[in-house]
SEDREN-326833 format. One record per residue: residue number from 1; residue in three letters; z, x, y of N, C-alpha, C in turn. Coordinates in Angstrom, 3 decimals, padded with zeros to 6 digits. Each point is the difference from the previous one (the first is absolute). Example, Ala and Ser with C-alpha at 12.3 -4.5 7.8 and 13.67 -1.06 7.14 Angstrom:
<recs>
REC | 1 | ala | 007.800 | 013.190 | -005.690 | 000.000 | -000.890 | 001.190 | 000.000 | 000.900 | 001.200
REC | 2 | ser | -000.720 | -000.350 | 001.050 | 000.060 | 000.820 | 001.190 | 000.730 | -000.770 | 001.090
</recs>
This chain:
<recs>
REC | 1 | unk | 057.782 | -016.837 | -013.800 | -000.537 | -000.561 | -000.375 | -001.431 | -000.308 | 000.029
REC | 2 | unk | 000.518 | 000.000 | 001.862 | -000.928 | -000.796 | 000.230 | -000.783 | 000.762 | 001.424
REC | 3 | unk | -000.277 | 001.272 | -000.483 | -000.121 | 001.423 | 000.419 | -001.455 | 000.430 | -001.348
REC | 4 | unk | 000.277 | -000.384 | -000.953 | -000.459 | 000.409 | -001.036 | -001.462 | -000.624 | -000.161
REC | 5 | unk | 000.866 | -001.528 | 000.406 | -001.406 | -001.039 | 000.295 | -000.253 | 000.153 | 001.123
REC | 6 | unk | -000.411 | 000.576 | 000.607 | -001.151 | 000.126 | 001.479 | -000.122 | 001.278 | -000.378
REC | 7 | unk | 000.354 | 001.307 | -000.457 | -001.188 | 001.153 | -000.589 | -001.020 | -000.684 | -000.649
REC | 8 | unk | 000.592 | -000.658 | -001.734 | -001.355 | -000.345 | -000.785 | -001.006 | -000.432 | 001.043
REC | 9 | unk | 000.055 | -001.487 | 000.807 | -001.037 | -000.019 | 001.114 | -000.076 | 000.562 | 000.393
REC | 10 | unk | 000.421 | 000.924 | 001.304 | -000.480 | 001.076 | 000.212 | -001.474 | 000.753 | 000.004
REC | 11 | unk | 001.143 | 000.110 | -001.806 | -001.070 | 001.158 | -000.913 | -001.637 | 000.217 | -000.662
REC | 12 | unk | 000.474 | -001.880 | -000.053 | -001.298 | -000.988 | -000.881 | -000.701 | -000.139 | 000.935
REC | 13 | unk | 000.204 | -000.395 | 001.747 | -000.954 | 000.072 | 000.979 | -001.004 | 001.236 | -000.370
REC | 14 | unk | 000.375 | 001.549 | 000.335 | 000.140 | 000.891 | 000.912 | -001.072 | 000.282 | -001.913
REC | 15 | unk | 000.627 | -000.633 | -001.487 | -001.067 | 000.380 | -000.792 | -001.676 | -000.477 | 000.113
REC | 16 | unk | 000.215 | -001.558 | -000.122 | -001.380 | -001.214 | 000.321 | -000.449 | 000.562 | 001.160
REC | 17 | unk | 000.396 | 000.101 | 000.882 | -000.758 | 001.402 | 001.581 | -000.476 | 000.805 | -000.537
REC | 18 | unk | 000.498 | 001.348 | -000.410 | -000.878 | 001.188 | -001.026 | -001.222 | -000.353 | -000.398
REC | 19 | unk | 000.154 | -000.642 | -001.752 | -000.802 | -000.522 | -000.404 | -000.948 | -000.628 | 000.412
REC | 20 | unk | -000.245 | -001.138 | 001.443 | -001.371 | -000.586 | 000.002 | 000.204 | 001.363 | 001.672
REC | 21 | unk | 000.449 | 001.208 | 000.162 | -000.805 | 000.987 | 001.000 | -001.131 | 000.298 | -001.167
REC | 22 | unk | 001.036 | 000.522 | -001.211 | -000.744 | 001.162 | -001.170 | -001.034 | -000.808 | 000.150
REC | 23 | unk | -000.564 | -000.889 | -000.416 | -000.303 | -001.251 | -000.386 | -001.446 | -000.020 | 000.960
REC | 24 | unk | 000.225 | -000.450 | 000.955 | -001.144 | 000.055 | 001.341 | -000.074 | 001.744 | 000.095
REC | 25 | unk | 000.149 | 000.744 | 000.016 | -000.703 | 001.299 | 000.208 | -000.696 | 000.705 | -001.225
REC | 26 | unk | 000.113 | -001.022 | -001.436 | -000.363 | 000.786 | -000.948 | -001.724 | -000.492 | 000.108
REC | 27 | unk | -000.010 | -001.425 | 000.717 | -001.022 | -001.192 | -000.319 | -000.679 | 000.680 | 001.319
REC | 28 | unk | 000.678 | 000.298 | 001.381 | -001.251 | 000.844 | 001.158 | -000.042 | 001.057 | -000.872
REC | 29 | unk | 000.095 | 001.286 | -000.117 | -000.630 | 001.158 | -001.154 | -000.810 | -000.337 | -000.741
REC | 30 | unk | -000.361 | -000.493 | -001.176 | -000.777 | -000.897 | -000.907 | -001.761 | -000.499 | 001.042
REC | 31 | unk | 000.798 | -000.747 | 001.453 | -001.120 | -000.635 | 000.898 | -000.824 | 000.899 | -000.135
REC | 32 | unk | 001.802 | 001.343 | 000.880 | -001.754 | 001.008 | 000.369 | -000.617 | 000.874 | -000.188
REC | 33 | unk | 000.122 | 000.289 | -001.884 | -000.304 | 000.949 | -000.205 | -001.089 | -000.425 | -000.421
REC | 34 | unk | -000.363 | -001.957 | -001.119 | -000.782 | -000.330 | 000.177 | -001.012 | -000.124 | 000.896
REC | 35 | unk | 000.441 | -000.375 | 001.664 | -000.841 | 000.155 | 000.868 | -000.790 | 001.930 | 000.360
REC | 36 | unk | 000.830 | 000.881 | -000.254 | -000.776 | 001.001 | 000.266 | -000.674 | 000.628 | -001.398
REC | 37 | unk | -000.474 | -000.875 | -001.027 | -000.856 | 000.434 | -000.825 | -001.132 | -001.458 | 000.309
REC | 38 | unk | -000.240 | -000.900 | 000.115 | -000.706 | -000.750 | 001.122 | -000.717 | 000.369 | 000.634
REC | 39 | unk | 000.264 | 000.606 | 001.134 | -000.006 | 001.208 | 001.407 | -000.967 | 001.263 | -000.404
REC | 40 | unk | 000.472 | 000.040 | -001.293 | -001.156 | 001.884 | -000.526 | -000.582 | -000.429 | -000.665
REC | 41 | unk | -000.151 | -001.081 | -000.387 | -001.056 | -000.045 | -000.800 | -001.216 | -000.780 | 000.477
REC | 42 | unk | 000.281 | -000.649 | 001.382 | -000.909 | -000.252 | 001.756 | -000.606 | 000.800 | 000.205
REC | 43 | unk | 000.818 | 001.275 | 000.100 | -000.535 | 001.054 | 001.090 | -000.547 | 001.209 | -000.832
REC | 44 | unk | 000.368 | -000.238 | -002.063 | -000.801 | 000.838 | -000.671 | -001.892 | -000.792 | 000.058
REC | 45 | unk | 000.168 | -000.872 | 000.315 | -001.853 | -000.697 | -000.013 | -000.491 | 000.267 | 001.003
REC | 46 | unk | 001.017 | -000.057 | 001.259 | -000.834 | -000.198 | 001.224 | -000.078 | 001.380 | 000.978
REC | 47 | unk | 000.528 | 001.222 | -000.691 | 000.275 | 001.594 | 000.280 | -000.669 | 000.459 | 000.599
REC | 48 | unk | -001.606 | 000.058 | -000.359 | -000.830 | 000.350 | 000.394 | -000.655 | -000.765 | 001.637
REC | 49 | unk | -000.252 | -001.174 | -000.166 | 000.465 | -000.898 | 001.676 | 000.710 | 000.428 | 000.925
REC | 50 | unk | 001.230 | 000.848 | -000.411 | 001.272 | -000.137 | 000.663 | -000.681 | 001.210 | 000.374
REC | 51 | unk | 000.304 | 000.596 | -000.664 | -000.273 | 001.728 | 000.368 | -001.305 | 000.549 | 000.935
REC | 52 | unk | -001.427 | -001.092 | -000.267 | -001.154 | 000.168 | 001.026 | 000.672 | -000.106 | 001.172
REC | 53 | unk | 000.431 | -001.294 | 000.084 | 000.902 | -000.416 | 001.519 | 000.826 | 000.757 | 000.540
REC | 54 | unk | 000.977 | 000.723 | -000.317 | 000.628 | 001.079 | -000.311 | -000.122 | 001.531 | 000.776
REC | 55 | unk | -001.158 | -000.042 | -000.870 | -000.599 | 000.910 | 000.539 | -001.190 | -000.388 | 001.051
REC | 56 | unk | -000.273 | -000.830 | 000.570 | -001.000 | -000.124 | 000.834 | 000.500 | 000.546 | 001.404
REC | 57 | unk | -001.117 | 000.506 | 000.996 | -000.236 | 000.561 | 000.956 | 000.648 | -001.520 | 000.986
REC | 58 | unk | 001.209 | -000.191 | 001.155 | -000.220 | -001.017 | 000.886 | -000.384 | -000.074 | 000.799
REC | 59 | unk | -000.223 | 001.533 | 001.038 | -000.846 | 000.496 | 000.882 | -001.307 | -000.812 | -000.427
REC | 60 | unk | -000.967 | 000.896 | -000.343 | -001.235 | -000.825 | -000.335 | 000.083 | -001.502 | -000.922
REC | 61 | unk | 000.848 | -000.537 | -000.562 | -000.536 | -001.212 | -000.191 | 000.579 | -001.337 | 001.164
REC | 62 | unk | 000.547 | 000.745 | 000.738 | 000.204 | -000.779 | 001.878 | -001.328 | 000.130 | 000.420
REC | 63 | unk | -000.101 | 001.640 | 000.134 | -001.371 | -000.501 | 001.194 | -000.683 | -000.309 | -000.748
REC | 64 | unk | -000.537 | -000.406 | -001.044 | -000.892 | -000.358 | -000.655 | 000.094 | -001.358 | 000.001
REC | 65 | unk | 000.924 | -000.407 | -000.250 | 000.567 | -001.743 | 000.834 | -000.440 | -000.547 | 001.418
REC | 66 | unk | 000.344 | 000.649 | 000.283 | 000.021 | 000.388 | 001.690 | -001.469 | -000.074 | 001.272
REC | 67 | unk | -001.023 | 001.373 | -001.568 | -001.592 | -000.078 | 000.775 | -000.231 | -001.651 | -000.339
REC | 68 | unk | 000.595 | 000.051 | -001.573 | -000.962 | -002.026 | -000.293 | 000.214 | -000.900 | 000.867
REC | 69 | unk | 001.171 | 000.146 | 000.839 | 000.495 | -000.956 | 000.472 | -000.378 | -000.146 | 001.957
REC | 70 | unk | -000.613 | 001.524 | -000.192 | -000.504 | -000.060 | 001.429 | -001.490 | -000.892 | -000.106
REC | 71 | unk | -000.421 | -000.248 | 001.509 | -001.099 | -000.520 | 000.155 | -000.723 | 000.885 | 000.479
REC | 72 | unk | -001.668 | -000.604 | -000.653 | -001.179 | 000.783 | 000.400 | -000.749 | -000.106 | 001.039
REC | 73 | unk | -000.937 | 000.796 | 000.791 | -000.471 | -000.427 | 001.403 | -000.792 | -001.498 | -000.267
REC | 74 | unk | 000.442 | -000.476 | -000.308 | -001.118 | -001.394 | -000.735 | 001.687 | -001.069 | 000.281
REC | 75 | unk | 001.147 | 000.320 | -000.161 | 000.911 | -000.567 | -000.008 | 000.430 | -000.674 | -000.849
REC | 76 | unk | -000.406 | 000.428 | -001.239 | -000.015 | -000.466 | -001.183 | 001.223 | 001.143 | -000.448
REC | 77 | unk | 000.343 | -000.500 | -001.097 | 001.402 | 000.674 | -000.443 | -001.592 | 000.570 | -001.115
REC | 78 | unk | 000.834 | 001.310 | -000.445 | -000.278 | 000.683 | -000.643 | 000.060 | -000.046 | -001.938
REC | 79 | unk | 001.097 | -000.661 | -000.181 | 000.350 | -000.322 | -001.286 | -001.176 | -000.725 | -000.274
REC | 80 | unk | -000.270 | -001.517 | 001.257 | -000.886 | -001.313 | 000.065 | -001.547 | 000.750 | -000.463
REC | 81 | unk | -000.174 | 000.892 | 000.894 | -001.049 | 001.062 | 000.358 | -000.973 | 000.430 | -001.523
REC | 82 | unk | 001.529 | 000.516 | -000.875 | 000.023 | 001.036 | -001.235 | -000.371 | -001.458 | -001.477
REC | 83 | unk | 000.880 | -000.499 | 000.413 | 000.141 | -001.215 | -001.068 | -001.654 | -000.715 | 000.124
REC | 84 | unk | -000.982 | -000.335 | 000.873 | -000.574 | -001.057 | 000.384 | -001.668 | 001.066 | -000.356
REC | 85 | unk | 000.001 | 001.058 | 000.566 | -001.029 | 001.143 | -000.243 | -000.141 | 000.825 | -001.216
REC | 86 | unk | 001.316 | 000.171 | -000.527 | 000.347 | 001.234 | -001.173 | -000.684 | 001.175 | 000.587
REC | 87 | unk | 000.512 | 000.477 | 001.345 | -000.331 | 001.542 | 000.123 | -000.068 | -000.045 | 001.517
REC | 88 | unk | 000.177 | 001.482 | 000.823 | 001.221 | -000.358 | 001.220 | -000.881 | 000.728 | 000.650
REC | 89 | unk | -000.789 | -000.439 | 001.459 | -000.470 | 000.734 | 000.656 | 000.368 | 001.167 | 000.738
REC | 90 | unk | -001.728 | 000.143 | 000.692 | 000.294 | 001.574 | 000.704 | 001.471 | -000.479 | 001.341
REC | 91 | unk | 000.108 | -000.481 | 000.430 | 000.381 | -000.150 | 001.020 | 002.119 | 000.115 | -000.826
REC | 92 | unk | 000.408 | -000.911 | -001.425 | 000.616 | 000.093 | -000.155 | 000.459 | 001.082 | -001.105
REC | 93 | unk | -001.212 | 000.914 | -000.360 | 000.449 | 001.340 | -000.265 | -000.004 | 001.380 | 001.162
REC | 94 | unk | -000.237 | -000.429 | 001.086 | 000.736 | 000.422 | 000.882 | 001.844 | -000.303 | 001.033
REC | 95 | unk | 000.136 | -000.937 | -000.378 | 001.430 | -000.187 | 000.376 | 000.809 | 000.716 | -001.267
REC | 96 | unk | -000.812 | -000.495 | -001.867 | 001.079 | 000.579 | -000.655 | -000.207 | 001.440 | 000.226
REC | 97 | unk | -000.503 | 000.705 | 000.371 | -000.487 | 001.255 | 000.426 | 001.512 | 000.812 | 000.838
REC | 98 | unk | -000.014 | -001.417 | 001.326 | 001.157 | 000.251 | 000.481 | 001.063 | 000.011 | -000.272
REC | 99 | unk | 000.347 | -000.909 | -000.721 | 001.752 | -000.231 | -000.724 | 000.206 | 000.513 | -000.741
REC | 100 | unk | -000.550 | 000.351 | -001.694 | -000.388 | 000.602 | -000.610 | 000.208 | 001.646 | 000.824
REC | 101 | unk | -000.942 | 000.906 | 000.725 | 000.605 | 000.774 | -000.049 | 000.697 | 000.756 | 001.252
REC | 102 | unk | 001.025 | -001.108 | 000.434 | 001.225 | 000.414 | 001.145 | 001.471 | -000.076 | -000.986
REC | 103 | unk | -000.629 | -000.648 | -000.978 | 001.006 | -000.139 | -000.320 | -000.114 | 001.266 | -001.591
REC | 104 | unk | -000.603 | 000.181 | 000.148 | -000.458 | 001.146 | -001.121 | -000.687 | 001.449 | 000.693
REC | 105 | unk | 000.575 | 000.231 | 000.960 | -000.938 | 001.109 | 000.656 | 000.402 | 001.073 | -000.093
REC | 106 | unk | 000.434 | 000.456 | -001.774 | 000.412 | 001.582 | 000.338 | -001.326 | 000.484 | -001.003
REC | 107 | unk | -001.122 | -000.140 | 000.623 | -001.028 | 000.443 | -001.055 | -000.641 | -001.029 | -001.341
REC | 108 | unk | 000.107 | -001.300 | -000.358 | -000.084 | 000.256 | -001.328 | -001.651 | -001.265 | 000.479
REC | 109 | unk | -000.107 | 000.274 | -001.859 | -001.424 | -001.012 | 000.136 | 000.793 | -001.255 | -000.415
REC | 110 | unk | -000.790 | -001.066 | 001.247 | 000.523 | -001.170 | -000.231 | -001.759 | -001.104 | -000.832
REC | 111 | unk | 000.009 | -000.823 | -000.533 | -000.886 | -000.720 | -000.540 | 000.681 | -001.944 | 000.067
REC | 112 | unk | -001.094 | -000.585 | -000.224 | 000.742 | -001.249 | 000.257 | -001.595 | -000.380 | -001.090
REC | 113 | unk | 000.702 | -000.971 | -000.695 | -001.420 | -000.845 | -001.421 | 000.926 | -001.282 | -000.122
REC | 114 | unk | -001.733 | -000.305 | -000.137 | -000.365 | -001.618 | -000.215 | -000.336 | -000.848 | -001.051
REC | 115 | unk | 000.841 | -000.408 | -000.864 | -001.166 | 000.422 | -001.598 | -000.302 | 000.959 | -000.491
REC | 116 | unk | 000.754 | 000.692 | 000.185 | -000.183 | 001.312 | -000.498 | -001.534 | 001.088 | 001.009
REC | 117 | unk | 000.149 | -001.087 | 000.326 | -001.261 | 000.892 | 001.434 | 000.633 | 001.307 | 001.195
REC | 118 | unk | 000.372 | 001.107 | -000.318 | 000.837 | 000.862 | 000.886 | -001.224 | 000.694 | 001.368
REC | 119 | unk | 000.876 | -000.466 | 001.120 | -000.385 | 000.051 | 000.980 | 001.192 | 001.699 | 001.019
REC | 120 | unk | -000.362 | 001.157 | -000.119 | 000.763 | 000.987 | 000.587 | -000.225 | -000.300 | 001.513
REC | 121 | unk | 001.588 | -000.053 | 000.005 | 000.042 | 000.292 | 001.926 | 001.079 | 001.016 | 000.725
REC | 122 | unk | -000.493 | 001.499 | -000.685 | 000.341 | 000.829 | 000.469 | -001.373 | 000.511 | -000.354
REC | 123 | unk | -000.099 | 001.708 | 000.402 | -001.144 | 001.231 | -000.656 | 000.119 | 000.556 | -000.626
REC | 124 | unk | 001.852 | -000.403 | -000.821 | 000.738 | 001.226 | -001.110 | -000.650 | -001.052 | -000.669
REC | 125 | unk | -000.986 | 000.046 | -001.351 | 000.069 | -000.907 | -000.724 | 000.772 | -000.074 | -000.922
REC | 126 | unk | 000.049 | -000.686 | -001.333 | 000.857 | -000.404 | -001.115 | -000.569 | 001.762 | -000.745
REC | 127 | unk | 001.083 | -000.162 | -000.769 | -000.500 | 001.154 | -001.693 | 000.946 | -000.292 | -000.785
REC | 128 | unk | -000.503 | 000.460 | -001.012 | 000.565 | -000.163 | -001.252 | 001.606 | 000.761 | -000.571
REC | 129 | unk | 000.002 | 000.579 | 001.346 | 001.311 | 000.740 | -000.494 | 000.335 | -000.820 | 001.998
REC | 130 | unk | 002.128 | 000.012 | -000.551 | 000.706 | 000.513 | 001.251 | 000.947 | -001.772 | -000.291
REC | 131 | unk | 000.655 | -000.377 | 000.560 | 000.904 | -000.581 | 000.362 | -000.410 | -001.393 | 000.328
REC | 132 | unk | 000.084 | -000.391 | -000.951 | -000.707 | -001.894 | 000.683 | 000.926 | -000.977 | 000.420
REC | 133 | unk | 000.276 | -000.569 | 000.950 | 000.509 | -001.162 | 000.127 | -000.952 | -001.324 | -000.019
REC | 134 | unk | 001.005 | -001.425 | -000.661 | -001.306 | -000.770 | 000.617 | 000.319 | -001.685 | -000.010
REC | 135 | unk | 000.210 | -000.641 | 000.739 | 000.233 | -001.553 | -000.195 | -001.361 | -000.919 | -000.069
REC | 136 | unk | 000.180 | -000.972 | -000.856 | -000.954 | -000.564 | -000.444 | 000.498 | -001.917 | 000.237
REC | 137 | unk | -000.833 | -000.622 | 000.651 | 000.743 | -001.211 | 000.827 | -001.458 | -000.989 | -000.962
REC | 138 | unk | 000.321 | -001.357 | -001.069 | -001.051 | -000.555 | -000.272 | 000.066 | -001.133 | 001.072
REC | 139 | unk | -001.589 | 000.082 | 000.349 | -000.332 | -001.193 | 000.831 | -000.509 | -001.212 | -000.046
REC | 140 | unk | -000.514 | 000.094 | -001.713 | 000.111 | -001.286 | -000.598 | -000.095 | 000.635 | -001.345
REC | 141 | unk | -000.173 | -001.342 | -000.876 | -000.506 | 000.367 | -001.746 | -000.810 | 001.561 | -000.317
REC | 142 | unk | -001.458 | -000.367 | 000.648 | -001.021 | 001.431 | -000.008 | -000.216 | 000.850 | 001.134
REC | 143 | unk | 001.071 | -000.267 | 000.990 | -000.237 | 001.425 | 000.618 | 001.742 | 000.880 | 000.433
REC | 144 | unk | -000.309 | 001.088 | 000.645 | 001.447 | 000.530 | 000.236 | -000.595 | 001.108 | 001.132
REC | 145 | unk | 001.137 | 000.754 | 000.234 | -000.103 | 000.384 | 001.749 | 000.604 | 001.474 | -000.656
REC | 146 | unk | -000.427 | 000.572 | 000.329 | 000.650 | 001.274 | -000.157 | 000.215 | 001.254 | 001.486
REC | 147 | unk | 001.259 | 000.675 | -000.415 | 000.554 | 001.058 | 001.290 | 000.408 | 001.176 | -000.796
REC | 148 | unk | -001.362 | 001.532 | -000.089 | -000.205 | 000.896 | -000.713 | 001.014 | 001.023 | 001.019
REC | 149 | unk | 000.710 | 000.595 | -000.444 | 000.319 | 001.624 | 001.002 | 000.677 | 001.236 | -000.614
REC | 150 | unk | -001.281 | 001.393 | 000.259 | 000.142 | 000.862 | -001.035 | 000.867 | 000.845 | 000.761
REC | 151 | unk | 000.659 | 000.747 | -000.606 | 000.688 | 001.424 | 000.937 | -001.001 | 000.956 | -000.378
</recs>
């Protein structure tokens, strides 16, 4: 008789433990499915910005940041100079030509644009056809700088 009482107690313990484990699993599956629905809805709204960043030309972006952080011949950071004057000086254009033609040295057409005013950095001109890559950085609310490379 005593053996049966021990079996009943042990079985009851295992049944209660199994119910608790199943409850925890159901709650976690429900929570993860709700979380995945929330994440999917966020990604669908921001997919254009996400895809734009995913397809960005990292080398071009880094070289543009590097150029903007460089000091001009007067000792002023180029970014601050452009921010102040809303234009690029001839010395800064020459530096941009050196920076961007060294990185994209395979005969590409390269232009730098500040507030939609383009300056060619290479002898080869931009055309309507061809593969263009560009990176844009907003300087302030009213102005931006853009580097354009065309094969």
